[in-house]
N, C-alpha and C positions, 0 to 999 in steps of 0.2 A: 629587547623591544617591549615585551609584556611588562617588565618591571617599571617602565615609565608611564604605563597606562593605569589610570585610576578607575577601577571597575568595581561594580557591585557583585561580590562573589556569590551571594544568594541568587541574584538574578541570572548570572551566567550559568550556574548549576541547575537552576529551574528550567532554563531554556534547553540546556544540553541533556537533562534527564527526562525530557519528553513533555514538559508542561504545554509547550506550544502545539506539538503534534497531538497531544490528548485533547486539547481544546478544538483543534481542527477536526479531529475524528468525531468528537461529540456533535459538532455542527454538521458534519457530513452525514452522520447517522440520522440526525433529526431531519435533514433535508431529504434523504432517501425515504424515510418514513412518510414525510409530508407529500412526497411525490408518488406515494403508493408502492414503493419498492421495499421489499422485505430482505434487503441485503445489508451486511455490516461493512464498515470500512476495511476490515481484514479480508472479507470476501471480495471486496472491490479490488484489492491489490492482486489477488489471484486472478480474478476475471480479466482485469486489464492486461495482464501478461498473456492469458490464454487467448484473448481476442487478437493479439499480435501473433502468437505462435501456439496453435492448438496441438494437443497430443504430446505433452512433455512428461518427463518423469517427475515424481514427487520431489526428488532431490533438486532438480532444476528449479522447481517452484520455491523450495527452501532457500536456494542461493539467491534467487531473484527478489524474494521478499524479506530476507534476513530472519527467517523463522527456523526454529529447530524442528527436527523430524516429528516428535510427539505433538507439538502444536499444529504442524501442518496436517498430520493424520486426523486430528480432531476437526480441523477446519474442512478438510476434504470430506470427512464423514458427514458433517452437517450440510455441506453443499450437495452431497449426493441425496440426502433426505429431502432437500428442497428441489431436487431434480434439475440442478444447475450444471452438474458435471457427472461424469461416469468414469469409473476405472476400467480399463481394458488391458488385459495381459499383453505384454510385448511379444510379438511373434518370434523374435530372435532370442528372447530371454524370458521364460515364463515366470521367473522370480520377480521380474520388474513389471510394474503397472504403468501405463501411460494414462494421463488425466486428459479427458476430452470434454469439451463443452457439449451440452445437450442442446436441443432446439430452443428450450426455455432459456438456457444460459446465453445463447447467441442472441436471442430476441431482446435481451436487456441492454445491449451495448449502446445504442444511440441515446436512449433516455438516461441511462446511468452516466454517460459521458457529459451530457448537458448539465445534469445536477452537480456532478463533481466540478465541472468547469465554473459553474455559477458559485459554488461554495468557495473555490479558490479565489475568484474575483472578490467575494465578500471579505475573505481573509486578508487579501492584499490591498484593500481599499485604502487610499491615501498614501501608499508607498510608491515612491518614484521608481522608474525603471533603473535608474542609476543605483539607488539604494538596494534594490532587489538583486542587481548584478553583483554588487559588493558583498551582500549577504550570502549569496550563492557561493561565491569564491571562498569566503571565510568558512562557511560550513563544510565545503568540500575539503579545504585544508585541514580543518579539525578532524573530519572523518578519516582523511589520509593519515594524519598523525596518530590516530588512536585505533586503527583497524587491526593491528597485529597484537 
């Protein structure tokens, strides 16, 4: 099937190597700053998970955000310095910390979600729902084909 498709190899690899996500992250970062929020797109991925399910292990956050442990440790360290999250020892296993939102971290939810939603609307401007659905299916298939 792919053999019959005339594609621009540089464009395909640029997309798959993160050029699109990097552009969206730059835009999201700029929009957070303009909205008076000092959070990064990386922090956003952690916050959005914690707003859904607070008090998870660092490993759960790694799995949810596709980050390795050292990267997640640095991210959590910085978020602690900003008083967005706190590490609390697990009562059942003192070797494990649970990551919890602080009052400050919780208070950012509504504003951050509005800014992120508006950023996504900007990024998807002019793209039909049909094209978006096809793109989502294609990217999901590519991810599935390459995740192992």
